[in-house]
C-alpha positions as CSV (number, residue, x, y, z in Angstrom):
1,M,25.5,-26.9,36.0
2,S,21.8,-27.9,36.5
3,T,19.7,-28.7,33.4
4,V,16.4,-29.4,34.9
5,K,13.5,-29.0,32.6
6,P,10.1,-27.8,34.0
7,R,8.5,-31.1,33.6
8,E,11.2,-32.8,35.4
9,L,10.9,-30.3,38.3
10,T,7.2,-31.2,38.7
11,R,7.9,-34.9,38.6
12,R,10.2,-34.5,41.6
13,L,7.4,-32.9,43.8
14,A,5.8,-35.4,46.1
15,P,2.4,-36.3,45.0
16,I,-0.2,-34.2,46.5
17,D,-4.0,-35.0,46.3
18,T,-5.3,-32.2,44.2
19,N,-8.9,-33.5,44.5
20,F,-10.1,-30.7,46.7
21,S,-13.6,-32.0,46.6
22,N,-12.4,-34.8,49.2
23,A,-11.8,-32.0,51.8
24,Q,-14.2,-32.5,54.8
25,H,-14.1,-29.0,55.9
26,P,-13.9,-25.7,53.7
27,D,-10.7,-24.8,55.4
28,D,-9.1,-28.1,54.3
29,T,-9.5,-27.0,50.6
30,G,-7.6,-23.8,51.4
31,N,-5.0,-25.7,53.4
32,Q,-4.5,-28.1,50.7
33,A,-4.1,-25.5,47.9
34,S,-1.8,-23.5,50.1
35,A,0.4,-26.6,50.8
36,L,0.6,-27.2,47.1
37,I,1.6,-23.6,46.2
38,R,4.2,-23.8,49.0
39,Q,5.6,-26.9,47.6
40,I,5.8,-25.6,44.1
41,S,7.2,-22.2,45.2
42,L,9.9,-24.1,47.2
43,A,11.0,-26.3,44.3
44,S,11.0,-23.3,42.0
45,I,13.0,-21.2,44.5
46,Q,15.5,-24.0,44.9
47,E,15.9,-24.3,41.0
48,I,16.6,-20.8,40.8
49,D,19.2,-20.8,43.5
50,R,21.0,-23.7,41.7
51,L,20.9,-21.7,38.5
52,I,22.3,-18.6,40.3
53,S,25.0,-20.8,41.8
54,D,25.8,-22.4,38.2
55,L,26.0,-18.8,36.8
56,R,28.3,-17.6,39.6
57,D,30.5,-20.6,38.9
58,L,30.7,-19.9,35.0
59,R,31.4,-16.4,35.7
60,T,34.3,-17.2,37.9
61,K,35.6,-19.6,35.2
62,I,35.3,-17.0,32.5
63,E,37.1,-14.4,34.7
64,N,40.0,-16.9,35.3
65,R,40.2,-17.8,31.5
66,S,40.1,-14.0,30.7
67,S,43.0,-13.5,33.0
68,R,45.0,-16.3,31.9
69,I,44.5,-15.0,28.0
70,Q,45.6,-11.6,29.1
71,D,48.7,-13.1,30.6
72,D,49.4,-15.1,27.6
73,V,49.1,-12.1,25.2
74,V,51.6,-10.2,27.4
75,E,54.0,-13.1,27.2
76,F,53.6,-13.5,23.5
77,A,54.3,-9.8,23.0
78,E,57.5,-10.0,25.0
79,L,58.6,-13.0,23.2
80,S,57.7,-11.4,19.9
81,R,60.0,-8.4,20.9
82,S,62.8,-10.8,21.8
83,A,62.6,-12.6,18.7
84,V,62.9,-9.2,16.6
85,Q,65.8,-8.1,18.8
86,L,67.6,-11.5,18.4
87,T,66.9,-11.4,14.5
88,K,68.6,-7.8,14.5
89,I,71.4,-9.1,16.4
90,V,72.0,-12.1,14.2
91,T,71.8,-9.9,10.9
92,D,74.2,-7.3,12.3
93,S,76.5,-10.0,13.3
94,V,76.5,-11.7,9.9
95,A,76.9,-8.4,8.4
96,Q,80.1,-7.9,10.5
97,V,81.4,-11.3,9.7
98,Q,80.8,-10.6,6.0
99,T,82.6,-7.1,6.2
100,S,85.5,-8.6,8.1
101,L,85.9,-11.2,5.4
102,G,86.0,-8.6,2.8
103,S,82.8,-9.7,1.1
104,N,80.6,-7.3,-0.6
105,N,76.8,-6.9,0.6
106,S,75.7,-6.1,-2.9
107,N,75.9,-8.4,-5.9
108,S,77.7,-7.0,-9.1
109,S,74.2,-6.3,-10.8
110,G,73.4,-3.6,-7.8
111,Q,70.6,-5.9,-6.4
112,T,69.9,-6.2,-2.7
113,T,71.2,-9.3,-1.1
114,D,69.1,-11.5,1.2
115,L,71.1,-10.4,4.1
116,E,70.4,-6.6,3.3
117,A,66.6,-7.3,2.7
118,L,66.5,-9.1,6.1
119,R,68.2,-6.2,7.8
120,I,65.8,-3.7,6.1
121,A,62.8,-5.8,7.1
122,V,63.9,-6.1,10.8
123,T,64.6,-2.3,11.1
124,Q,61.3,-1.3,9.9
């Protein structure tokens, strides 16, 4: 990206005799002024064109990053859903194993076990 400052831009211009009193004919003064204006205008237009190009490049980069971020969010959501499903499968499997071994899912004081708390959290 171009970071040319106005003073740098004027330093890039070729030296021009701005002493219009040296002109031998009245038309020479007009021609010199016209050439000076043309040169300054050309440099300004070129700098504006570079800035526009830089802005277009930045826009393209931002659009590409935005697209990548959107894809990452979708992928994260899918992974999150898969993790929830896997957690539910694991808790259900552990519950089945406990049931088949004849263990009780509640302790003797009637409190909820860690497994039951996990199953409740996953299903909510």
